N, CA and C of each residue as an Amber inpcrd file, in Angstrom:
protein
   732
  69.5550000  48.3390000  97.2050000  69.3660000  48.2040000  98.6300000
  69.7310000  49.4060000  99.3270000  70.9960000  50.0000000  98.8610000
  71.4970000  51.2390000  99.6330000  70.6490000  52.3240000  99.5070000
  69.8250000  52.6050000  98.3190000  69.0090000  53.6620000  98.0090000
  67.7580000  53.5590000  99.1450000  67.4360000  52.3710000  99.4730000
  66.1710000  52.2090000 100.3400000  66.5030000  52.8660000 101.7520000
  67.7810000  52.5910000 102.1200000  68.1460000  53.0920000 103.3850000
  68.3660000  54.5820000 103.5140000  68.9810000  55.1400000 102.2810000
  69.3530000  56.5280000 102.0540000  68.2120000  57.3850000 102.1170000
  67.0590000  56.9840000 101.4230000  66.0220000  57.8720000 101.2380000
  65.3060000  58.3070000 102.4570000  65.0330000  57.4360000 103.4610000
  64.4690000  58.0100000 104.8790000  65.3710000  58.9380000 105.4290000
  66.7240000  58.7660000 105.4390000  67.6590000  59.6790000 105.9540000
  67.5310000  60.9530000 105.4660000  67.3460000  61.0840000 104.0950000
  67.2270000  62.4800000 103.5150000  65.9180000  63.0660000 103.8930000
  64.8780000  62.2030000 104.0400000  63.5090000  62.8010000 104.3890000
  63.5740000  63.4580000 105.8050000  64.5600000  62.8760000 106.7720000
  64.5520000  63.3470000 108.0390000  65.5060000  64.7280000 108.0540000
  66.4420000  64.6460000 107.3560000  67.3380000  65.9120000 107.5000000
  66.8950000  66.9990000 106.6020000  66.0500000  66.9320000 105.5520000
  65.7000000  68.0270000 104.7820000  64.7890000  69.1260000 105.4230000
  63.8540000  68.6200000 106.3240000  63.1990000  69.6380000 107.0570000
  64.0520000  70.5000000 108.0150000  65.0210000  69.8880000 108.5510000
  65.8720000  70.6030000 109.5760000  66.7000000  71.6280000 108.8130000
  67.1360000  71.2600000 107.6310000  67.9670000  72.1340000 106.9030000
  67.1610000  73.2560000 106.3970000  65.8980000  72.9850000 105.9280000
  64.9470000  74.0480000 105.4990000  64.5090000  74.9610000 106.6310000
  64.4640000  74.5940000 107.8170000  64.2450000  75.4570000 108.8600000
  65.4180000  76.3120000 109.2760000  66.5680000  75.7300000 109.2170000
  67.8310000  76.5650000 109.4440000  67.8750000  77.6080000 108.4290000
  67.5710000  77.3170000 107.1120000  67.7540000  78.3360000 106.1180000
  66.5810000  79.3610000 106.3750000  65.4830000  79.1400000 106.8060000
  64.4160000  80.0070000 106.9860000  64.8690000  80.8910000 108.1390000
  65.4110000  80.2760000 109.2590000  65.7910000  81.1280000 110.4310000
  66.9980000  82.0790000 109.9750000  67.9020000  81.7580000 109.1820000
  68.8570000  82.5830000 108.8530000  68.3120000  83.7900000 107.8860000
  67.3160000  83.6130000 107.2250000  66.7110000  84.4930000 106.4240000
  66.0120000  85.6430000 107.1750000  65.6400000  85.2370000 108.4820000
  64.9520000  86.2470000 109.3460000  66.0310000  87.1250000 109.9690000
  67.2840000  86.8400000 110.0250000  68.1870000  87.6140000 110.7580000
  68.4020000  88.8780000 109.9110000  68.4060000  90.0720000 110.8010000
  68.6620000  91.3760000 110.0960000  70.0130000  91.4420000 109.5360000
  70.0720000  92.1070000 108.3730000  71.3800000  92.3110000 107.8320000
  71.9780000  93.5510000 108.4230000  73.4200000  93.3580000 108.8620000
  74.0300000  94.5120000 109.4420000  74.7990000  95.2330000 108.3690000
  74.6090000  96.5310000 108.2490000  75.4000000  97.2670000 107.1630000
  76.3230000  98.1270000 108.0460000  77.6190000  97.8980000 107.7910000
  78.6540000  98.6510000 108.4450000  78.7530000  99.9740000 107.7970000
  79.0480000 101.0140000 108.4740000  79.1290000 102.4190000 108.0430000
  80.3090000 102.3690000 107.1200000  80.3730000 103.1780000 106.0300000
  81.4150000 103.4050000 105.2270000  81.8480000 104.7950000 105.3160000
  83.0070000 105.1060000 106.0070000  83.4500000 106.4190000 106.2530000
  84.6520000 106.8850000 105.5590000  84.7130000 106.2810000 104.2640000
  85.7470000 106.7300000 103.4640000  85.6020000 108.2570000 103.0760000
  84.4340000 108.6490000 103.0220000  84.2850000 110.0870000 102.6330000
  84.5140000 111.0760000 103.9210000  84.6760000 110.4200000 105.0210000
  85.1060000 111.2850000 106.3190000  86.5800000 111.2360000 106.5330000
  87.2140000 111.5380000 105.5430000  88.6900000 111.5480000 105.6640000
  89.4220000 112.1840000 106.7600000  88.8250000 113.3360000 107.2460000
  89.3210000 114.1380000 108.3970000  88.7060000 113.6520000 109.7130000
  87.9850000 112.4440000 109.6190000  87.4210000 111.8820000 111.0070000
  86.5190000 112.9240000 111.7430000  85.6740000 113.6080000 111.0940000
  84.7900000 114.5160000 111.7360000  84.0010000 113.9960000 112.7120000
  83.6190000 112.6690000 112.6350000  82.7770000 111.8820000 113.6010000
  83.5430000 111.6370000 114.8370000  84.9290000 111.8760000 114.9470000
  85.6040000 111.5170000 116.1450000  85.1150000 112.3320000 117.2870000
  84.8270000 113.6480000 117.1440000  84.4200000 114.4200000 118.2700000
  82.9500000 114.9260000 118.1890000  82.2810000 114.2550000 117.3180000
  80.7400000 114.6480000 117.2070000  79.8970000 114.3260000 118.4700000
  80.1330000 113.2540000 119.0010000  79.3630000 112.9330000 120.3810000
  79.5790000 113.9810000 121.3260000  81.0260000 114.2540000 121.6890000
  81.4430000 115.0810000 122.6280000  80.9750000 116.5100000 122.2360000
  80.9050000 116.9510000 121.0250000  80.4690000 118.2830000 120.6060000
  79.0250000 118.5110000 120.9440000  78.2620000 117.3720000 120.7350000
  76.7630000 117.3960000 121.0430000  76.4530000 117.7540000 122.3930000
  77.3620000 117.2190000 123.3510000  77.0770000 117.1730000 124.6860000
  77.7510000 118.4990000 125.4360000  78.5460000 119.3210000 124.7070000
  79.0400000 120.2770000 125.2730000  78.1860000 121.4510000 125.3770000
  78.1540000 122.0450000 126.7290000  77.2590000 123.0890000 127.0040000
  77.5890000 124.3750000 126.1210000  76.5440000 125.1350000 125.7400000
  76.8220000 126.3090000 124.8420000  77.7180000 127.2280000 125.6620000
  78.6410000 127.8100000 124.8560000  79.3880000 128.9100000 125.4640000
  78.7880000 130.1250000 125.8000000  78.9710000 130.6030000 126.9960000
  78.4240000 131.9380000 127.4340000  79.2050000 133.1500000 126.7270000
  78.6960000 134.3390000 126.9780000  79.3880000 135.5550000 126.5210000
  80.7980000 135.7760000 127.2730000  80.8480000 135.2760000 128.4290000
  81.9590000 135.4740000 129.2900000  83.0620000 134.3070000 129.1880000
  82.7300000 133.2010000 128.6430000  83.6610000 132.0880000 128.3880000
  84.8140000 132.4090000 127.4410000  85.8890000 132.0710000 127.8720000
  87.1310000 132.1860000 126.9760000  87.3810000 130.9600000 126.4140000
  86.7560000 130.3390000 125.6700000  87.0310000 128.8540000 125.2090000
  88.1870000 128.8380000 124.2400000  89.1290000 127.9390000 124.6080000
  90.3370000 127.6690000 123.8060000  90.3260000 126.3540000 123.2920000
  90.3040000 126.2200000 122.0820000  90.5610000 124.8110000 121.4470000
  91.9180000 124.4380000 121.1210000  92.2200000 123.1760000 121.6630000
  93.6160000 122.6450000 121.1400000  93.4210000 121.8910000 120.0750000
  93.8320000 122.3300000 118.8630000  93.5090000 121.5820000 117.5900000
  94.9910000 120.9560000 117.1090000  95.0990000 119.5630000 117.1070000
  96.3100000 119.0610000 116.6650000  96.0390000 117.5660000 116.5150000
  97.0890000 116.7030000 116.7920000  97.1250000 115.4500000 116.6170000
  97.3720000 114.5450000 117.8550000  98.2900000 113.5530000 117.9350000
  98.5500000 112.7090000 119.1240000  99.0110000 113.5390000 120.3140000
  99.8540000 114.4610000 120.0380000 100.5310000 115.1520000 121.0920000
  99.4210000 115.7260000 122.0870000  98.3660000 116.2570000 121.3560000
  97.1290000 116.7810000 122.2270000  96.3600000 115.7210000 122.7930000
  96.0920000 114.8170000 121.9510000  95.2490000 113.7210000 122.3030000
  95.7620000 112.8210000 123.5410000  97.0380000 112.6340000 123.5410000
  97.6970000 111.9380000 124.6750000  97.7780000 112.7990000 125.9240000
  97.8030000 114.1240000 125.6300000  97.8960000 115.0030000 126.8550000
  96.7200000 114.7760000 127.8540000  95.5020000 114.7800000 127.2240000
  94.2320000 114.5400000 128.0980000  94.2000000 113.1250000 128.7140000
  94.8040000 112.1460000 128.0330000  94.9310000 110.7530000 128.4860000
  95.9550000 110.5940000 129.7280000  97.1420000 111.3460000 129.4830000
  98.1720000 111.2280000 130.6230000  98.0030000 112.1920000 131.7010000
  97.4260000 113.3580000 131.3610000  97.2130000 114.4520000 132.3980000
  95.8240000 114.8030000 132.2230000  94.7300000 114.1040000 132.4710000
  93.3570000 114.6130000 132.2550000  93.0180000 115.8020000 133.1230000
  93.6700000 115.9410000 134.2750000  93.1940000 117.0190000 135.2500000
  93.5910000 118.4030000 134.7030000  94.3760000 118.4030000 133.7290000
  94.8460000 119.8010000 133.0360000  93.5860000 120.3230000 132.4280000
  92.7870000 119.3900000 131.7110000  91.6830000 119.8640000 131.0520000
  90.4440000 119.8060000 131.8500000  90.2850000 118.8420000 132.6880000
  89.0740000 118.9550000 133.6100000  89.1690000 120.0500000 134.5950000
  90.4330000 120.5080000 134.8120000  90.6560000 121.6740000 135.7380000
  90.4990000 123.0040000 135.1340000  90.4920000 123.0980000 133.7120000
  90.2660000 124.2820000 132.8300000  89.0470000 124.1310000 132.0920000
  87.8100000 124.4640000 132.5950000  86.6980000 124.0920000 131.9170000
  86.6030000 124.8110000 130.4850000  87.3830000 125.8040000 130.1170000
  87.2630000 126.4620000 128.8410000  88.4730000 125.9290000 127.9250000
  89.1800000 124.9600000 128.2590000  90.1120000 124.2640000 127.5420000
  89.4670000 123.1060000 126.6980000  89.3510000 123.0890000 125.4110000
  88.9250000 121.9300000 124.6910000  89.9530000 121.2470000 123.9240000
  90.2400000 119.9770000 124.2470000  91.1960000 119.0990000 123.5250000
  90.6320000 118.5920000 122.3010000  90.9860000 118.8920000 121.1260000
  90.4760000 118.2430000 119.9320000  91.6240000 117.6830000 119.0960000
  92.5190000 116.9240000 119.7500000  93.5330000 116.3810000 119.1180000
  93.1180000 114.9180000 118.5870000  93.6120000 114.4950000 117.3310000
  93.3570000 113.0980000 116.8590000  94.5530000 112.6850000 116.3730000
  94.9710000 111.3820000 116.8780000  96.2810000 110.7940000 116.5530000
  96.4970000 110.5420000 115.0840000  97.6720000 110.9120000 114.6590000
  97.9930000 110.6390000 113.2600000  97.4560000 111.7010000 112.1730000
  96.7120000 112.7730000 112.6500000  96.3110000 113.4100000 111.6610000
  97.3510000 114.5740000 111.1070000  97.2290000 114.9060000 109.7800000
  97.9780000 115.7810000 109.1640000  97.3440000 117.2070000 108.9670000
  98.1240000 118.2310000 108.5560000  97.5510000 119.6370000 108.5480000
  96.3350000 119.6490000 107.6860000  96.1920000 119.0980000 106.5480000
  94.9970000 119.3270000 105.7330000  93.6910000 118.7810000 106.5840000
  93.9290000 117.6060000 107.2710000  92.7230000 117.1030000 108.0840000
  92.3520000 118.1330000 109.2110000  93.3490000 118.8100000 109.7630000
  92.9970000 119.8910000 110.8370000  92.3390000 120.9950000 110.1670000
  92.6750000 121.3170000 108.8910000  92.0250000 122.5020000 108.1710000
  90.4940000 121.9110000 107.9270000  90.2040000 120.8030000 107.5980000
  88.8810000 120.3340000 107.3140000  88.0250000 120.2570000 108.6280000
  88.7550000 120.0900000 109.6660000  87.8980000 119.9730000 110.9690000
  87.7590000 121.2880000 111.7440000  88.3680000 122.3130000 110.9570000
  88.4980000 123.6520000 111.7260000  87.1330000 124.2490000 111.9980000
  86.2170000 124.1310000 110.9830000  84.8030000 124.6780000 111.2480000
  84.1250000 123.9640000 112.3340000  84.0170000 122.6070000 112.2930000
  83.3000000 121.8090000 113.1950000  83.8120000 121.9720000 114.6190000
  85.2070000 121.7140000 114.7880000  85.8100000 121.6960000 116.1070000
  86.4530000 123.0370000 116.6520000  86.3570000 124.0390000 115.9110000
  86.8370000 125.3990000 116.3880000  85.7220000 126.2970000 116.2200000
  85.5480000 126.5880000 115.0790000  84.4180000 127.8810000 114.8270000
  83.1580000 127.5700000 115.4900000  82.5110000 126.2680000 115.2650000
  81.2970000 125.8760000 115.7420000  81.2730000 125.7730000 117.2650000
  82.3910000 125.6300000 117.8920000  82.3840000 125.5430000 119.2400000
  82.5070000 126.8360000 119.9520000  82.4890000 127.9580000 119.1590000
  82.4830000 129.2680000 119.6520000  83.7310000 129.6690000 120.4830000
  84.8860000 129.1520000 119.7590000  86.1520000 129.3430000 120.5060000
  86.4810000 130.8330000 120.5530000  87.1540000 131.3910000 121.6120000
  87.7020000 132.6640000 121.5800000  89.0860000 132.5450000 121.1430000
  89.8380000 131.4420000 121.2620000  91.1940000 131.3530000 120.9370000
  91.3380000 129.8500000 120.3570000  92.1920000 129.5510000 119.4950000
  92.6060000 128.3040000 118.9870000  94.0840000 128.1480000 119.0010000
  94.6740000 126.9600000 119.5470000  96.0540000 126.6470000 119.5180000
  96.2920000 125.6100000 118.3690000  97.0200000 125.8880000 117.3750000
  97.2320000 125.0510000 116.1880000  98.6680000 124.5840000 116.1610000
  98.6630000 123.1780000 116.4100000  99.8970000 122.4570000 116.5150000
  99.8180000 121.4040000 115.1720000 100.6430000 121.7820000 114.2080000
 100.5450000 121.1210000 112.9590000 101.9340000 120.8480000 112.3710000
 102.0920000 119.8170000 111.7190000 103.2590000 119.6360000 110.8370000
 104.0600000 118.3570000 111.0040000 104.1440000 117.8200000 112.1530000
 104.9460000 116.6200000 112.3630000 104.5630000 115.4430000 111.6420000
 103.2900000 115.1540000 111.6690000 102.7490000 113.9700000 110.9720000
 102.9180000 114.0920000 109.6040000 102.5480000 115.4360000 108.9400000
 102.9390000 115.5640000 107.4570000 104.3720000 115.0430000 107.1150000
 105.2530000 115.4630000 107.9900000 106.7610000 115.0740000 107.7610000
 106.9530000 113.5760000 108.0800000 106.2460000 113.0590000 109.1620000
 106.5260000 111.5800000 109.3790000 105.9000000 110.7450000 108.3280000
 104.7650000 111.1290000 107.6730000 104.1120000 110.3470000 106.6450000
 104.4410000 110.6080000 105.2350000 105.4780000 111.5150000 105.1300000
 105.6940000 111.9580000 103.6640000 106.0070000 110.8130000 102.8550000
 105.4270000 111.1920000 101.5500000 105.7620000 110.2890000 100.4130000
 106.4940000 110.9750000  99.2990000 107.0210000 112.1450000  99.7370000
 107.7980000 112.9280000  98.7200000 107.0020000 114.0860000  98.2280000
 105.6940000 114.1070000  98.5770000 104.7390000 115.3580000  98.1840000
 104.6530000 116.3790000  99.2460000 104.9570000 116.1020000 100.4320000
 104.8220000 116.9740000 101.5740000 106.0160000 118.0340000 101.5730000
 105.5990000 119.3200000 101.5770000 106.7750000 120.2370000 101.8560000
 106.4180000 121.1020000 103.0720000 107.2290000 121.8330000 103.5360000
 107.0180000 122.8540000 104.6730000 106.0930000 123.9570000 104.1590000
 106.2480000 124.2880000 102.9880000 105.3200000 125.2370000 102.3350000
 103.9430000 124.9630000 102.3560000 103.5810000 123.6870000 101.9530000
 102.2860000 123.2050000 101.7930000 101.7420000 123.0700000 103.2490000
 102.5980000 122.7180000 104.2710000 102.0540000 122.6040000 105.6880000
 101.7200000 124.1780000 106.0310000 102.4090000 125.0990000 105.7470000
 102.2490000 126.4270000 105.8670000 100.9350000 127.0130000 105.2660000
 100.7670000 126.5950000 104.0750000  99.5230000 126.9170000 103.3040000
  98.2760000 126.5050000 104.1230000  98.4020000 125.2180000 104.7860000
  97.2440000 124.8580000 105.6100000  97.1480000 125.7560000 106.9050000
  98.3230000 126.0690000 107.5360000  98.3750000 126.8220000 108.6650000
  97.8370000 128.2430000 108.3090000  98.1700000 128.8010000 107.2610000
  97.5980000 130.1090000 106.8750000  96.1640000 130.0510000 106.6400000
  95.5300000 129.0460000 105.9920000  94.1150000 128.9240000 105.8450000
  93.4420000 128.8680000 107.1860000  93.9730000 128.1960000 108.1530000
  93.2830000 127.9910000 109.4320000  93.3050000 129.3200000 110.2470000
  94.3900000 130.0250000 110.0370000  94.6700000 131.3710000 110.5580000
  93.4060000 132.3470000 110.0160000  93.4510000 132.3240000 108.7900000
  92.5110000 133.1640000 108.2100000  91.0680000 132.9230000 108.4880000
  90.6690000 131.6980000 108.5690000  89.5020000 131.2780000 109.1660000
  89.1440000 131.7150000 110.4760000  90.2620000 131.7130000 111.3270000
  90.0620000 132.0280000 112.7390000  89.8550000 133.5400000 112.7260000
  90.6890000 134.2580000 112.0030000  90.5620000 135.7350000 111.9330000
  89.2190000 136.2730000 111.4720000  88.6630000 135.5750000 110.5680000
  87.3530000 135.9150000 110.0870000  86.2670000 135.7590000 110.9070000
  86.4910000 134.8380000 111.9880000  85.4930000 134.7010000 113.0440000
  85.8630000 135.2350000 114.4050000  86.7910000 136.1400000 114.3290000
  87.2090000 136.7420000 115.6310000  87.7540000 135.8310000 116.7260000
  88.5880000 134.8150000 116.1850000  89.2110000 133.8980000 117.1250000
  90.6720000 134.1530000 117.2000000  91.3000000 134.3340000 118.3330000
  92.6070000 134.6440000 118.5130000  93.3910000 133.3230000 118.0710000
  94.4570000 133.5470000 117.4270000  95.2870000 132.3960000 116.8990000
  96.7310000 132.3220000 117.7110000  97.0080000 131.0870000 118.1880000
  98.1580000 130.7790000 118.9430000  98.7530000 129.7290000 117.9640000
 100.0320000 130.0320000 117.3940000 100.7180000 129.1190000 116.5660000
 101.7680000 128.4870000 117.3960000 102.0980000 127.2840000 117.1680000
 103.0380000 126.4690000 117.7810000 104.3100000 126.0420000 117.0720000
 105.4250000 126.3950000 117.7590000 106.7040000 125.9050000 117.2100000
 106.6880000 124.4750000 117.6660000 106.8650000 123.5440000 116.8380000
 106.6730000 122.1210000 117.0480000 107.6600000 121.5600000 118.0000000
 107.2070000 120.4810000 118.6780000 108.2210000 119.7300000 119.4700000
 109.3220000 119.2130000 118.8420000 110.5830000 119.0370000 119.4640000
 111.6890000 118.4460000 118.6870000 111.4140000 117.0020000 118.5600000
 111.9640000 116.3920000 117.3140000 111.8730000 115.0170000 117.1940000
 113.2440000 114.6500000 116.4050000 113.9360000 113.6430000 116.9780000
 115.1400000 113.3630000 116.3560000 114.8320000 112.1360000 115.2720000
 113.9990000 111.2050000 115.6650000 113.5910000 110.1670000 114.7740000
 112.1840000 109.6310000 115.2580000 111.4720000 109.2770000 114.2250000
 110.0740000 108.5580000 114.5680000 110.2400000 107.1180000 114.8040000
 109.9020000 106.5290000 115.8750000 110.1970000 105.0660000 115.9910000
 109.4320000 104.2710000 115.0380000 108.2910000 104.6670000 114.4350000
 107.5330000 103.8830000 113.5690000 107.9170000 104.1370000 112.0640000
 108.8370000 105.1770000 111.7810000 109.3780000 105.4650000 110.4900000
 110.8350000 105.9020000 110.5790000 111.8310000 105.1290000 110.9180000
 113.0620000 105.4760000 111.1430000 113.8240000 105.9050000 109.7850000
 114.7200000 106.8610000 110.1250000 115.5710000 107.2060000 109.0650000
 115.0430000 108.4360000 108.1910000 114.0160000 109.1230000 108.6550000
 113.5060000 110.2270000 108.0050000 114.3710000 111.6850000 108.2460000
 115.0160000 111.5360000 109.3620000 115.7710000 112.5820000 109.8220000
 114.9700000 113.9310000 109.8260000 113.9650000 113.8700000 110.7390000
 113.0010000 114.9250000 110.7470000 113.5450000 116.1500000 111.5310000
 114.5960000 116.0410000 112.3970000 114.9780000 117.1520000 113.3080000
 115.1880000 118.4870000 112.6680000 116.0940000 118.4670000 111.5650000
 116.1560000 119.6630000 110.7760000 115.0330000 120.2380000 110.0750000
 114.1180000 119.2850000 109.4730000 112.8870000 119.6470000 108.8220000
 112.0260000 120.4300000 109.8300000 111.8690000 119.8600000 111.0490000
 111.0010000 120.6140000 112.0590000 111.5850000 121.9610000 112.4320000
 113.0220000 122.0820000 112.5410000 113.5530000 123.3350000 112.8970000
 113.2610000 124.3510000 111.6730000 113.3870000 123.8480000 110.4720000
 113.0610000 124.7190000 109.3190000 111.5020000 125.1340000 109.2920000
 110.6770000 124.1390000 109.5920000 109.2950000 124.5490000 109.7150000
 109.0190000 125.4770000 110.8790000 109.6710000 125.3170000 111.9540000
 109.4710000 126.2370000 113.0160000 109.9000000 127.6960000 112.7880000
 110.9090000 127.8160000 111.8930000 111.2940000 129.1490000 111.4660000
 110.2760000 129.7700000 110.6230000 109.6270000 128.9460000 109.7410000
 108.5330000 129.6360000 108.9990000 107.3350000 130.0250000 109.8520000
 107.0670000 129.1360000 110.8140000 105.8030000 129.3170000 111.6540000
 106.0910000 130.7070000 112.5060000 107.2780000 130.7320000 112.9010000
 107.7490000 132.0190000 113.8350000 107.6220000 133.2850000 112.8980000
 108.1580000 133.1730000 111.9590000 108.2310000 134.3500000 110.8940000
 106.7530000 134.6750000 110.5140000 105.9380000 133.7340000 110.1330000
 104.5760000 134.1160000 109.9560000 103.7580000 134.7020000 111.1670000
 104.0580000 134.0810000 112.2510000 103.3270000 134.6580000 113.6070000
 103.8820000 136.0200000 113.8300000 105.1000000 136.3340000 113.6150000
 105.6870000 137.5510000 113.8790000 105.0150000 138.6460000 112.8510000
 104.9450000 138.3610000 111.6080000 104.4990000 139.1470000 110.5250000
 103.0880000 139.5520000 110.7970000 102.2850000 138.5030000 111.3200000
 100.9420000 138.7510000 111.5160000 100.4200000 139.0390000 112.7770000
 101.3190000 139.2760000 113.6890000 101.0360000 139.6930000 115.0350000
 100.2730000 138.6580000 115.8290000 100.6530000 137.3990000 115.5890000
  99.9180000 136.2740000 116.3080000 100.8630000 135.8240000 117.4670000
 100.3270000 135.1100000 118.5660000 100.9400000 134.6170000 119.5450000
 101.6420000 133.3540000 119.1750000 102.9810000 133.3030000 119.4620000
 103.7540000 132.0780000 119.3050000 103.8170000 131.3880000 120.4440000
 103.5170000 129.9990000 120.5170000 103.7870000 129.0880000 121.5800000
 104.9500000 128.1350000 121.2850000 106.0050000 128.2710000 122.0340000
 107.1300000 127.6570000 121.7750000 107.3410000 126.4310000 122.6400000
 107.0090000 125.2750000 121.7440000 107.0340000 123.8350000 122.5640000
 108.5040000 123.1770000 122.3730000 109.2410000 123.8620000 121.3410000
 110.5300000 123.2970000 120.9990000 111.6200000 123.5700000 122.0910000
 111.7550000 124.8190000 122.3030000 112.9450000 125.3430000 123.2290000
 112.9850000 124.4880000 124.5660000 111.7380000 124.3790000 125.4200000
 111.8870000 123.8850000 126.5160000 112.0410000 122.4330000 126.6440000
 111.8450000 121.7390000 125.4960000 111.9200000 120.2010000 125.4400000
 113.0840000 119.7170000 124.6730000 113.8560000 120.6160000 123.9760000
 114.8740000 120.0450000 123.0540000 116.2000000 119.4780000 123.7850000
 116.6430000 118.5410000 123.3150000 118.1100000 118.0250000 123.7170000
 118.9810000 118.5930000 122.7470000 119.8070000 119.5970000 123.0640000
 120.7200000 120.1840000 122.2370000 121.8420000 119.3800000 121.5980000
 121.9450000 118.1450000 122.1320000 122.8930000 117.1670000 121.5940000
 122.5380000 116.7190000 120.1710000 121.1540000 116.4780000 119.9640000
 120.6910000 116.0610000 118.8010000 119.3790000 116.6950000 118.1520000
 118.9830000 117.6760000 118.8880000 117.7340000 118.3860000 118.3870000
 116.4450000 117.3820000 118.5020000 116.6390000 116.3400000 119.3740000
 115.4240000 115.5660000 119.6590000 114.9230000 116.0310000 121.0500000
 114.0130000 115.3370000 121.5670000 113.4750000 115.6120000 122.9240000
 114.4040000 115.1670000 123.9510000 114.4750000 115.7880000 125.1320000
 115.1220000 115.4320000 126.2860000 114.6520000 114.0820000 126.8750000
 115.4660000 113.1050000 126.9810000 114.9950000 111.7260000 127.3350000
 114.0620000 111.6530000 128.5280000 114.4660000 112.5850000 129.5140000
 113.6530000 112.4520000 130.7360000 112.2650000 113.0760000 130.6300000
 112.0270000 113.7480000 129.3680000 110.6570000 114.3910000 129.1830000
 109.7600000 113.7790000 128.2390000 110.1930000 112.4760000 127.7010000
 109.5000000 111.8440000 126.4870000 109.2040000 110.4380000 126.7810000
 108.1670000 109.9180000 126.1650000 107.8480000 108.5440000 126.0920000
 108.5070000 107.6870000 125.0280000 108.6100000 108.3180000 123.8200000
 109.1150000 107.6240000 122.7250000 110.0960000 108.5190000 121.8570000
 110.4270000 109.5870000 122.3700000 111.1510000 110.5670000 121.3440000
 110.3310000 111.5100000 120.5850000 108.9370000 111.3230000 120.6920000
 108.0830000 112.0240000 119.9300000 107.0720000 112.5810000 120.8950000
 106.3910000 111.8020000 121.6940000 105.4630000 112.1190000 122.5440000
 105.8960000 112.4960000 124.0230000 105.6030000 113.6150000 124.5760000
 106.0140000 113.9160000 126.0020000 105.4850000 112.9170000 127.0300000
 106.1050000 112.7410000 128.1370000 105.6720000 111.8580000 129.3080000
 104.9880000 113.0000000 130.2790000 104.6360000 112.6950000 131.4420000
 103.9660000 113.5120000 132.2330000 104.9230000 114.6680000 132.6920000
 105.9570000 114.5160000 132.8710000 107.0620000 115.6340000 133.0880000
 107.0270000 116.6090000 131.8920000 107.0530000 116.1150000 130.7140000
 107.0640000 116.8560000 129.5700000 105.7520000 117.6860000 129.4420000
 104.6250000 117.0520000 129.6740000 103.4010000 117.8020000 129.5780000
 103.2560000 118.8350000 130.6450000 103.8720000 118.7080000 131.8380000
 103.8700000 119.8320000 132.8720000 104.5440000 120.9590000 132.3410000
 105.6800000 120.7520000 131.6880000 106.3380000 121.8710000 131.0800000
 105.5290000 122.5820000 129.9460000 104.8420000 121.5950000 129.0700000
 104.0720000 122.3200000 128.0840000 102.7900000 123.0110000 128.6370000
 102.3600000 122.6020000 129.7170000 101.1790000 123.1040000 130.4900000
 101.5960000 124.6620000 130.9740000 102.7950000 124.8060000 131.5050000
 103.2140000 126.2600000 131.9670000 103.3550000 127.0310000 130.6130000
 104.1090000 126.6700000 129.6000000 104.2360000 127.6260000 128.5010000
 102.9170000 127.8030000 127.8060000 101.9750000 126.8560000 127.7710000
 100.6430000 127.0120000 127.1530000  99.9150000 128.0200000 127.8260000
  99.8380000 127.8990000 129.1570000  98.9670000 128.9120000 129.9940000
  99.6000000 130.3380000 129.7110000 100.8670000 130.3860000 129.6920000
 101.4800000 131.7460000 129.5580000 101.0790000 132.3070000 128.1210000
 101.1510000 131.4430000 127.0430000 100.7130000 131.8130000 125.7420000
  99.2330000 132.3470000 125.6490000  98.4030000 131.5090000 126.2290000
  96.9620000 131.9620000 126.1960000  96.6830000 133.2550000 126.9580000
  97.4270000 133.3140000 128.0640000  97.1360000 134.7350000 128.8290000
  97.7200000 135.8390000 127.8780000  98.8740000 135.6840000 127.1600000
  99.3770000 136.6690000 126.3050000  98.3320000 136.9910000 125.1680000
  97.8350000 135.8210000 124.6640000  96.9350000 135.9490000 123.4780000
  95.6180000 136.7830000 123.6750000  95.1200000 136.7630000 124.8690000
  93.9490000 137.3900000 125.3550000  94.1990000 138.7380000 125.8480000
  95.6370000 139.1030000 126.0140000  95.8320000 140.5380000 126.3400000
  96.3550000 141.2900000 125.2040000  96.3840000 140.6980000 123.9610000
  96.7190000 141.3200000 122.7290000  95.5750000 142.3330000 122.2900000
């Protein structure tokens, strides 16, 4: 008796189920991009690079190549870059020196830069698993410098900003590591007659070799006041590089 009542119910629901299955089969399959092979995040600035006007012979295009220090700069003080049409910010948050090296052709050479500011090293130190050394960071800086020279691009190397501790990775004691790295960068810049851009000295808190509290957001990234100081020394370094 129960089967008699159940059979009509099944006959009523089966077509609806079949139609639903057919409709779902018509929906396009969405394939998400697999960017594991783009470890250096080359795609990050591809759209902006495509819309960038070609550089003229008289343009003195300067590329700021780095990580979050540069990326946050154009977020907090966008007028610094919009007011200097030849300044191209190519910072990507979290990047380490080998990623900057991989991006060098796309974001510096192919942009017809006349000068490049290379700010590298802190994220290597912050993300260290024991394999990162200052010498390996310097190898990447040397390679970028040699690429720039081969393409007649003036090189401006940065003495890195002071950091006492990383909020996201406490206890690494980066202050002395950054000081040691800056000594290597300074010596290399001097030996190769490169322009040195010192971000460390005007921002340092001499009590702990971190950043002065009134100039930083979190002890790592400058605030607006900090970026104003950076802007001044940056403009001076760029002027010096073009007069060498």
